[in-house]
Backbone bond lengths (Angstrom), bond angles and torsions (degrees), N, CA, C in turn:
res aa  C-N    CA-C-N  psi(-1)  N-CA   C-N-CA  omega(-1)  CA-C   N-CA-C  phi
1 M - - - 1.474 - - 1.537 109.37 -
2 P 1.347 117.89 137.62 1.467 120.05 -179.32 1.510 111.18 -59.95
3 E 1.324 116.78 149.06 1.464 121.92 176.56 1.496 110.32 -90.54
4 F 1.311 117.60 111.92 1.442 122.70 178.95 1.531 109.23 -104.20
5 D 1.308 116.10 149.23 1.478 122.00 174.21 1.523 108.39 -90.70
6 F 1.333 114.75 88.60 1.484 119.84 -177.86 1.526 113.04 -78.13
7 R 1.328 117.58 -11.38 1.454 119.94 179.47 1.514 112.28 -82.26
8 A 1.332 116.02 -26.92 1.491 118.46 -177.93 1.519 109.88 -76.00
9 P 1.332 118.70 137.46 1.467 120.89 176.65 1.504 109.69 -66.08
10 R 1.336 116.35 146.13 1.455 122.82 -178.01 1.517 109.66 -123.18
11 L 1.303 115.41 144.89 1.471 120.92 -177.46 1.515 110.71 -138.95
12 F 1.318 117.29 131.22 1.435 121.16 171.61 1.511 110.94 -83.18
13 V 1.337 117.36 132.68 1.437 121.78 176.84 1.516 108.55 -130.20
14 D 1.288 116.69 135.31 1.476 121.16 -178.26 1.523 107.94 -93.28
15 A 1.347 116.22 66.67 1.459 120.65 -178.82 1.522 108.37 -153.06
16 P 1.318 118.37 153.23 1.468 120.17 176.63 1.521 110.95 -59.22
17 L 1.338 116.80 143.86 1.440 120.82 -179.20 1.525 110.75 -122.22
18 G 1.319 116.83 133.93 1.461 122.99 178.59 1.501 109.06 -168.56
19 A 1.322 117.00 155.60 1.449 121.34 -178.67 1.526 110.63 -57.26
20 G 1.332 115.21 133.74 1.449 120.58 177.03 1.520 114.34 87.20
21 Q 1.322 118.78 -6.75 1.453 119.95 179.35 1.530 111.78 -83.03
22 T 1.297 115.65 156.50 1.478 121.71 176.81 1.542 108.67 -117.79
23 V 1.303 114.01 132.69 1.484 121.23 -178.44 1.512 107.90 -111.75
24 E 1.331 117.44 126.69 1.440 122.68 175.81 1.546 109.72 -79.43
25 L 1.311 117.34 132.98 1.435 121.91 178.89 1.523 111.50 -92.36
26 D 1.352 118.16 140.80 1.445 120.72 173.42 1.544 108.73 -82.93
27 R 1.345 114.35 174.20 1.453 118.70 -174.02 1.528 112.65 -62.02
28 N 1.344 117.03 -38.53 1.454 120.53 -179.99 1.526 111.42 -65.55
29 Q 1.318 116.27 -42.02 1.454 119.45 179.00 1.519 111.77 -67.18
30 S 1.335 116.72 -39.20 1.450 121.46 177.51 1.488 110.64 -63.54
31 N 1.296 117.22 -42.88 1.469 120.87 179.27 1.547 110.57 -64.94
32 Y 1.320 115.68 -40.19 1.469 119.81 -178.87 1.523 110.64 -63.51
33 L 1.327 116.74 -46.39 1.458 120.01 -178.88 1.516 112.15 -69.20
34 G 1.349 116.40 -43.61 1.453 119.08 -174.24 1.501 114.63 -81.91
35 N 1.339 116.18 -46.20 1.501 119.69 -172.79 1.507 114.00 -95.10
36 V 1.341 117.01 -30.23 1.433 118.22 179.67 1.534 111.95 -90.31
37 L 1.307 117.02 -50.07 1.479 119.46 179.11 1.503 114.09 -88.44
38 R 1.375 118.72 -7.07 1.448 124.44 179.38 1.505 112.70 57.12
39 L 1.334 116.90 41.24 1.454 121.66 177.06 1.518 109.83 -97.66
40 A 1.316 117.11 154.66 1.460 122.93 -178.44 1.507 110.81 -134.96
41 A 1.325 115.13 177.16 1.468 120.93 178.85 1.526 110.04 -54.08
42 G 1.322 115.11 134.36 1.476 121.37 -179.33 1.508 112.50 98.69
43 D 1.327 118.67 -21.90 1.466 121.03 176.12 1.512 109.47 -73.46
44 T 1.320 116.82 158.77 1.460 120.95 -177.86 1.537 110.20 -118.21
45 V 1.329 112.95 150.51 1.470 121.45 176.15 1.531 108.67 -136.70
46 L 1.304 115.57 165.09 1.468 120.66 172.34 1.521 108.67 -99.66
47 V 1.310 118.17 134.94 1.446 122.14 -177.49 1.536 109.80 -127.57
48 F 1.343 115.49 152.89 1.483 121.06 177.42 1.524 107.41 -153.48
49 N 1.327 114.26 156.88 1.457 119.94 178.50 1.533 114.26 -127.35
50 G 1.322 115.38 5.50 1.461 121.09 -178.56 1.500 113.67 81.31
51 R 1.334 117.84 2.50 1.465 121.04 -177.65 1.528 113.47 -129.56
52 D 1.324 116.25 -37.32 1.496 121.39 -170.09 1.531 113.56 -111.05
53 G 1.281 116.74 17.51 1.464 118.66 -178.47 1.543 112.57 81.19
54 E 1.320 115.32 -167.66 1.467 121.02 -178.76 1.533 109.33 -108.67
55 W 1.343 115.90 141.17 1.473 121.49 -174.51 1.514 110.01 -134.32
56 R 1.352 113.83 148.16 1.493 119.05 170.51 1.495 107.69 -86.58
57 A 1.306 115.85 136.86 1.496 121.64 -177.45 1.507 110.01 -137.28
58 E 1.318 114.92 149.29 1.469 121.67 178.09 1.504 110.59 -104.91
59 I 1.304 116.81 135.11 1.455 122.76 179.52 1.522 110.55 -75.73
60 G 1.319 114.89 135.91 1.448 120.34 176.83 1.522 110.90 -124.06
61 G 1.316 116.96 156.88 1.475 120.82 179.60 1.526 111.06 137.35
62 R 1.312 117.01 157.22 1.445 120.76 179.40 1.536 112.94 -95.73
63 K 1.327 116.23 -72.39 1.448 118.58 -178.27 1.513 112.65 -79.25
64 R 1.314 116.68 -26.46 1.462 120.56 178.46 1.523 108.98 -151.87
65 A 1.343 116.33 165.04 1.451 120.89 178.85 1.540 109.19 -66.16
66 D 1.335 116.16 116.90 1.465 120.75 -178.72 1.499 113.10 -110.93
67 T 1.312 116.69 -33.67 1.485 120.66 -172.84 1.510 110.95 -139.09
68 L 1.329 114.96 166.17 1.424 122.26 170.43 1.516 109.12 -127.48
69 A 1.304 117.04 128.45 1.468 121.66 176.69 1.541 106.74 -98.69
70 I 1.349 115.25 115.33 1.441 120.84 -177.03 1.521 109.96 -75.47
71 I 1.339 116.38 125.42 1.459 121.77 -172.19 1.521 112.24 -102.60
72 A 1.332 117.91 -63.82 1.460 121.19 -174.12 1.520 109.38 -153.80
73 Q 1.334 114.72 151.88 1.474 120.29 -179.83 1.516 109.09 -79.20
74 T 1.307 116.80 135.08 1.460 122.34 177.29 1.509 112.75 -101.66
75 R 1.346 116.33 -29.34 1.489 120.89 176.40 1.513 108.55 -146.29
76 A 1.351 115.25 141.35 1.465 119.64 175.53 1.532 108.66 -75.95
77 Q 1.325 116.58 158.64 1.447 121.15 178.91 1.524 110.25 -63.63
78 D 1.318 116.85 135.74 1.443 120.99 175.76 1.527 109.80 -109.79
79 H 1.338 117.04 -175.44 1.457 121.10 179.18 1.520 109.01 -134.40
80 L 1.326 115.37 138.15 1.451 121.08 -179.98 1.507 110.59 -76.13
81 P 1.356 118.17 152.77 1.450 119.39 174.34 1.507 110.30 -64.60
82 D 1.343 117.79 150.20 1.495 121.22 -174.05 1.514 109.73 -78.66
83 I 1.348 114.26 72.67 1.463 121.79 177.95 1.521 108.75 -118.81
84 T 1.319 117.75 122.98 1.436 122.98 175.13 1.556 109.19 -105.18
85 Y 1.286 115.74 128.06 1.461 120.34 179.17 1.509 108.32 -97.58
86 L 1.349 116.19 117.10 1.470 123.56 179.48 1.518 106.49 -103.24
87 F 1.313 117.48 126.38 1.480 118.69 -173.86 1.509 111.70 -148.98
88 A 1.322 116.64 146.79 1.437 122.58 173.07 1.540 106.80 -80.04
89 P 1.346 118.81 125.30 1.451 120.98 -175.74 1.553 112.23 -59.06
90 L 1.308 115.29 146.41 1.447 122.98 175.74 1.519 109.92 -113.12
91 K 1.316 115.54 -179.70 1.468 119.98 -178.13 1.525 111.79 -88.35
92 H 1.297 116.84 130.85 1.464 127.57 165.11 1.516 114.76 40.79
93 A 1.330 117.07 -108.74 1.460 122.88 -169.76 1.522 110.97 -62.22
94 R 1.314 118.22 -36.35 1.456 119.83 -179.16 1.519 111.17 -71.31
95 L 1.334 117.43 -33.41 1.445 120.26 174.29 1.517 110.82 -68.46
96 D 1.335 116.66 -39.85 1.487 121.23 177.19 1.506 108.73 -57.09
97 Y 1.348 116.66 -48.57 1.442 122.18 -178.00 1.549 110.14 -60.59
98 M 1.306 116.80 -47.09 1.451 121.58 -176.19 1.532 111.09 -63.18
99 V 1.323 117.48 -41.94 1.447 120.79 179.84 1.529 109.42 -65.07
100 Q 1.358 117.49 -44.34 1.440 120.63 179.26 1.530 112.08 -59.50
101 K 1.307 115.17 -42.62 1.478 118.77 -177.23 1.529 111.62 -71.28
102 A 1.339 116.86 -34.28 1.457 118.82 175.97 1.510 111.94 -63.07
103 V 1.353 115.35 -38.33 1.467 120.96 177.05 1.536 109.40 -64.87
104 E 1.343 116.43 -48.85 1.453 119.66 179.21 1.529 113.65 -58.33
105 M 1.343 115.90 -31.37 1.451 121.30 -179.46 1.528 111.52 -79.26
106 G 1.330 118.17 -8.65 1.439 119.23 173.92 1.509 116.46 97.32
107 C 1.355 118.18 20.10 1.459 120.42 176.59 1.529 111.05 -66.18
108 A 1.324 115.95 140.24 1.436 120.48 177.84 1.524 112.56 -90.83
109 R 1.331 118.38 -19.07 1.446 122.03 -176.73 1.502 110.81 -149.79
110 L 1.343 117.57 138.84 1.454 122.94 178.43 1.498 107.94 -116.28
111 Q 1.351 117.34 122.19 1.454 123.53 -176.69 1.534 111.70 -124.33
112 P 1.339 118.72 102.42 1.470 119.87 173.55 1.539 110.49 -65.57
113 V 1.329 114.91 139.51 1.455 121.30 -176.81 1.557 108.63 -128.96
114 L 1.302 115.43 129.48 1.467 120.99 -179.13 1.532 108.91 -94.45
115 T 1.331 115.20 120.34 1.474 121.80 178.56 1.513 109.14 -117.71
116 R 1.295 114.73 177.76 1.486 120.04 -177.00 1.508 111.63 -58.67
117 F 1.302 118.03 -40.42 1.449 121.77 -174.53 1.550 113.39 -105.22
118 T 1.328 116.74 15.90 1.446 119.90 175.86 1.528 111.05 -59.79
119 Q 1.346 116.20 133.30 1.441 121.53 -177.08 1.526 113.25 -75.92
120 V 1.334 117.33 -29.44 1.430 122.18 -171.07 1.551 109.12 -128.45
121 S 1.306 116.88 128.16 1.445 120.49 -177.67 1.535 113.48 -97.71
122 R 1.332 115.92 -20.64 1.453 121.12 178.64 1.518 110.92 -113.65
123 V 1.325 116.17 141.61 1.449 121.50 -179.55 1.493 108.38 -123.60
124 N 1.342 117.30 131.24 1.437 121.82 177.25 1.540 109.39 -81.86
125 G 1.323 115.05 101.79 1.477 120.65 -174.61 1.524 111.22 -63.78
126 E 1.321 118.86 -38.02 1.460 120.83 179.86 1.505 111.33 -65.47
127 R 1.332 116.16 -38.52 1.455 120.10 178.00 1.528 110.85 -66.90
128 M 1.325 116.00 -40.85 1.471 119.33 177.65 1.506 110.34 -61.76
129 R 1.326 117.39 -44.12 1.473 120.69 -179.51 1.510 110.43 -63.39
130 A 1.322 117.50 -40.22 1.460 120.88 178.73 1.541 109.95 -59.82
131 N 1.318 115.98 -40.90 1.470 119.48 179.13 1.510 111.74 -68.73
132 V 1.330 117.49 -37.64 1.474 121.11 175.41 1.506 109.28 -59.85
133 I 1.322 117.99 -48.44 1.467 121.27 -177.63 1.532 110.80 -65.80
134 E 1.320 117.95 -43.75 1.440 120.50 -178.83 1.542 111.54 -61.88
135 A 1.309 116.38 -41.70 1.495 119.20 178.19 1.507 110.63 -64.54
136 A 1.346 117.72 -40.26 1.455 121.69 179.33 1.535 110.17 -65.58
137 E 1.338 117.74 -42.10 1.441 121.56 -179.00 1.529 110.82 -62.91
138 Q 1.313 117.04 -42.03 1.454 121.78 -174.05 1.510 113.65 -79.22
139 C 1.321 116.76 -22.29 1.505 119.63 -171.27 1.517 113.94 -114.65
140 G 1.346 118.49 15.70 1.425 120.57 175.53 1.521 114.00 70.29
141 I 1.321 117.93 23.55 1.470 122.12 -179.82 1.528 108.41 -90.71
142 I 1.343 116.82 135.19 1.454 118.33 -179.06 1.534 113.18 -116.37
143 S 1.336 117.72 0.00 1.469 121.62 173.91 1.533 108.10 -112.47
144 L 1.313 117.14 122.92 1.468 120.32 -177.28 1.517 111.04 -88.01
145 A 1.330 115.70 135.94 1.440 122.03 175.92 1.522 109.38 -66.64
146 E 1.345 116.66 140.27 1.464 120.36 173.84 1.498 109.67 -78.42
147 M 1.318 115.92 152.30 1.491 121.33 177.68 1.519 107.89 -121.26
148 A 1.326 114.84 140.42 1.464 122.43 178.87 1.506 109.29 -116.17
149 D 1.337 115.27 159.30 1.466 121.44 175.02 1.548 109.81 -73.79
150 P 1.317 117.10 151.87 1.462 120.11 179.38 1.561 111.04 -62.94
151 V 1.328 115.94 141.69 1.458 121.15 177.78 1.536 108.13 -135.98
152 P 1.331 117.47 150.61 1.473 120.60 175.08 1.528 109.77 -64.88
153 L 1.321 116.56 148.81 1.456 120.81 -178.05 1.522 112.83 -56.55
154 G 1.328 116.77 -44.57 1.455 120.19 -177.81 1.534 112.27 -60.58
155 R 1.327 116.73 -41.85 1.440 121.11 179.93 1.542 111.50 -67.34
156 L 1.337 114.68 -38.19 1.459 118.69 179.04 1.532 110.27 -62.52
157 L 1.328 115.76 -47.73 1.475 119.81 -177.40 1.503 111.60 -65.52
158 A 1.320 118.86 -32.85 1.452 121.87 179.78 1.515 112.00 -69.33
159 S 1.329 117.49 -25.54 1.470 120.13 -173.74 1.521 113.35 -107.34
160 R 1.312 120.25 -9.38 1.455 121.64 -174.90 1.517 111.31 -71.93
161 D 1.303 115.22 154.36 1.466 123.77 178.84 1.534 108.51 -70.91
162 P 1.347 118.95 117.08 1.465 120.35 -176.92 1.545 112.92 -68.60
163 A 1.336 117.44 -12.12 1.469 119.78 179.18 1.538 110.48 -78.91
164 R 1.321 117.69 -19.50 1.455 120.89 -179.39 1.551 109.89 -74.88
165 L 1.323 116.03 142.69 1.437 120.30 176.57 1.539 107.83 -76.81
166 L 1.341 116.25 127.31 1.459 121.57 175.24 1.512 110.19 -102.88
167 V 1.315 116.23 111.15 1.454 121.40 177.53 1.533 106.79 -92.34
168 F 1.299 116.88 101.66 1.453 125.77 -175.96 1.509 108.14 -92.20
169 C 1.312 117.98 102.64 1.469 122.39 -179.58 1.544 108.39 -83.29
170 D 1.305 116.31 110.64 1.459 123.02 -169.77 1.518 110.21 -129.86
171 E 1.293 116.78 117.34 1.489 119.62 -178.51 1.553 110.71 -67.35
172 A 1.314 117.90 -16.66 1.483 121.55 178.50 1.524 111.58 -87.36
173 A 1.321 119.55 -4.69 1.454 120.26 -178.73 1.512 110.33 -74.79
174 E 1.334 114.92 159.70 1.466 119.97 176.87 1.515 110.68 -65.09
175 V 1.304 117.60 134.03 1.455 122.98 -177.58 1.532 109.61 -78.61
176 T 1.327 115.61 111.45 1.461 121.08 176.95 1.560 106.19 -132.47
177 D 1.310 115.39 -176.69 1.477 120.37 177.41 1.520 109.78 -69.92
178 P 1.331 119.56 107.63 1.478 120.64 -175.19 1.512 112.35 -66.86
179 V 1.306 118.33 -33.77 1.488 119.97 179.29 1.501 109.69 -66.17
180 Q 1.328 117.68 -45.16 1.452 119.63 179.06 1.517 112.16 -63.94
181 A 1.354 117.26 -37.68 1.458 120.13 179.49 1.513 110.85 -67.02
182 L 1.324 117.38 -38.98 1.483 120.85 -179.84 1.546 110.40 -68.19
183 R 1.343 117.05 -41.88 1.444 120.41 -179.84 1.512 112.27 -64.61
184 A 1.330 117.09 -26.61 1.459 121.30 -179.80 1.517 110.48 -85.26
185 A 1.334 119.67 -10.51 1.451 123.74 -178.81 1.551 109.04 -77.93
186 T 1.332 113.47 159.41 1.459 119.39 178.68 1.515 109.49 -107.58
187 A 1.338 116.51 109.54 1.452 121.33 -179.18 1.518 110.87 -94.70
188 A 1.361 116.91 -20.44 1.447 123.33 -178.41 1.520 109.48 47.50
189 N 1.307 117.09 -142.83 1.477 121.59 177.51 1.495 112.10 -115.85
190 A 1.334 117.39 13.68 1.463 120.82 -174.45 1.532 111.76 -87.98
191 G 1.307 119.30 -10.93 1.446 121.50 -179.71 1.489 114.89 103.42
192 I 1.317 115.26 170.47 1.496 122.27 -176.60 1.497 109.81 -128.35
193 D 1.326 116.95 135.08 1.448 123.82 171.60 1.516 107.94 -111.72
194 V 1.325 117.88 127.00 1.472 123.15 178.78 1.524 108.70 -112.50
195 L 1.326 116.05 118.97 1.477 121.71 -174.56 1.501 111.04 -109.15
196 I 1.339 116.67 124.18 1.459 124.47 174.61 1.522 107.28 -118.66
197 G 1.316 118.29 129.15 1.452 121.13 -178.71 1.526 115.38 -87.14
198 P 1.299 117.94 -173.04 1.475 121.42 179.67 1.530 111.54 -79.97
199 E 1.316 115.42 176.24 1.459 121.87 -179.38 1.532 111.37 -57.09
200 G 1.349 115.32 -35.20 1.467 118.30 -177.17 1.530 113.71 -83.30
201 G 1.326 116.87 0.75 1.438 119.95 -179.15 1.504 113.64 79.43
202 F 1.298 117.92 -173.41 1.455 122.12 -178.51 1.520 110.18 -94.98
203 A 1.314 116.84 144.34 1.481 122.00 172.77 1.526 107.42 -69.21
204 E 1.332 116.77 157.82 1.443 120.07 -177.38 1.531 112.00 -63.07
205 E 1.340 118.14 -37.27 1.447 119.57 179.07 1.532 110.66 -67.17
206 E 1.339 116.63 -31.72 1.465 119.98 178.54 1.544 108.62 -71.66
207 R 1.311 116.80 -40.25 1.453 120.29 179.74 1.518 109.65 -63.71
208 A 1.337 117.01 -41.19 1.434 120.61 179.90 1.526 111.21 -63.79
209 L 1.334 115.31 -41.78 1.496 121.15 177.89 1.530 110.16 -61.92
210 L 1.306 115.46 -42.34 1.482 119.84 -177.92 1.505 111.55 -67.23
211 T 1.306 117.46 -43.90 1.468 119.06 -176.49 1.541 112.61 -69.06
212 R 1.304 117.76 -13.13 1.492 121.42 174.82 1.513 112.07 -85.79
213 Q 1.315 117.67 -6.27 1.477 120.41 -178.87 1.506 112.52 -69.60
214 P 1.357 119.22 144.75 1.464 121.58 176.51 1.542 109.88 -72.46
215 N 1.324 115.26 153.61 1.446 121.98 174.08 1.520 112.29 52.85
216 I 1.330 114.83 51.88 1.483 119.93 -177.05 1.514 110.28 -114.42
217 L 1.326 114.98 143.56 1.468 121.89 172.78 1.546 106.83 -121.85
218 R 1.307 115.34 110.96 1.462 121.48 176.82 1.525 108.80 -86.61
219 L 1.331 116.12 120.99 1.444 120.91 -166.76 1.522 112.32 -131.43
220 A 1.352 116.27 130.77 1.447 121.21 169.59 1.493 109.40 -93.65
221 L 1.350 116.47 137.24 1.481 120.29 -177.79 1.526 109.30 -94.02
222 G 1.304 115.78 57.96 1.468 119.82 175.45 1.525 113.04 92.04
223 P 1.340 117.69 -177.60 1.479 121.58 -173.86 1.515 115.33 -82.04
224 R 1.344 118.51 -3.50 1.485 121.00 -177.82 1.514 110.17 -114.21
225 I 1.312 115.25 150.40 1.467 121.04 174.90 1.522 109.10 -79.20
226 L 1.328 116.85 128.13 1.451 122.86 -177.18 1.533 110.25 -105.30
227 R 1.328 117.09 147.01 1.463 119.81 168.23 1.520 108.19 -64.63
228 A 1.336 115.79 157.40 1.460 119.51 -174.42 1.536 112.99 -61.15
229 D 1.346 117.55 -38.81 1.469 119.30 178.82 1.494 111.75 -70.14
230 T 1.330 117.96 -35.62 1.457 121.96 176.09 1.531 110.82 -67.46
231 A 1.336 115.73 -42.31 1.472 122.02 179.14 1.528 110.61 -60.36
232 A 1.332 116.84 -35.07 1.492 118.98 179.06 1.504 110.76 -60.15
233 V 1.326 115.70 -48.96 1.483 119.52 -179.23 1.527 110.76 -63.74
234 A 1.325 117.15 -44.29 1.460 119.99 -179.89 1.537 112.03 -62.31
235 A 1.330 116.33 -47.46 1.464 119.81 -176.79 1.520 111.88 -65.87
236 L 1.317 117.71 -43.39 1.465 120.28 -177.65 1.521 111.05 -70.26
237 A 1.327 117.81 -34.19 1.469 120.55 174.30 1.497 110.96 -62.29
238 L 1.334 116.38 -42.25 1.468 119.62 -179.03 1.519 110.70 -66.56
239 V 1.331 116.59 -43.33 1.462 120.68 -178.43 1.515 110.06 -65.56
240 Q 1.332 117.63 -43.27 1.449 119.43 -179.31 1.523 111.43 -66.08
241 A 1.322 117.56 -36.43 1.471 121.03 -178.93 1.514 111.41 -71.16
242 A 1.354 117.32 -37.28 1.448 120.22 -173.23 1.541 111.87 -91.18
243 L 1.342 117.61 -35.99 1.460 120.26 -170.44 1.541 112.75 -129.48
244 G 1.317 118.19 -14.96 1.458 121.58 -171.32 1.516 114.04 -97.78
245 D 1.317 115.52 -157.07 1.467 119.47 -173.18 1.516 113.72 -83.90
246 W 1.314 119.89 -0.19 1.466 119.72 173.56 1.508 110.14 -65.20
247 R 1.332 117.79 -26.86 1.461 121.37 -179.13 1.516 111.55 -64.39
248 K 1.314 117.39 -24.07 1.471 121.23 -179.12 1.531 110.53 -72.46
249 C 1.355 116.04 -15.72 1.468 119.12 -178.95 1.539 112.31 -86.82
250 Q 1.325 115.34 -5.39 1.466 118.28 -176.17 1.527 110.55 -78.33
């Protein structure tokens, strides 16, 4: 496993990174470094932008942190496994949690999906992005997950790539060994979509539409009914262990 410096503070910056460059900090970043982390001029942090890898940078400024002087690269840019997390939006704190955990699990793309029993029809994109960045900062992640606008389930299914494996997590599916089922599936190189529904489950017409999709694996996540945010962690852990980049750690 790569050796990461988890003790050093990390900061996402939306600017090009390279040795010798200077990055201007906005007011929120300056406040975070100076008032939250209690760092001052001359202290160092790790910075990343999701494109140029991770870099060590020195804080500059007199009364407050104003700039970062980029010193040297600490890690080259990596790439996330081609896993898209499809989910029915939840309310506030539970959605925050679910987004953070999807990022920690290594999802490359987050796609809100509107179903018949979805609790929330509007998604705060800025809040989602803030949770993506926060999870990446705290967990040593240097590739940011992409975020998409919410789409109705029918429209999503009509436009998705049929070559991608669709892992349809369905509480009504027959309970079998999910690891064995995933390992027997064909993910090829087209990517994986993992679908978690709302708290009320899927309507019968939605389930019928889903089961007609090509390259689909209908999967029960064990003998107990899970809340949507719990199901997200369980499903993504199973997919990463059976088909994703967790296998590279063995």
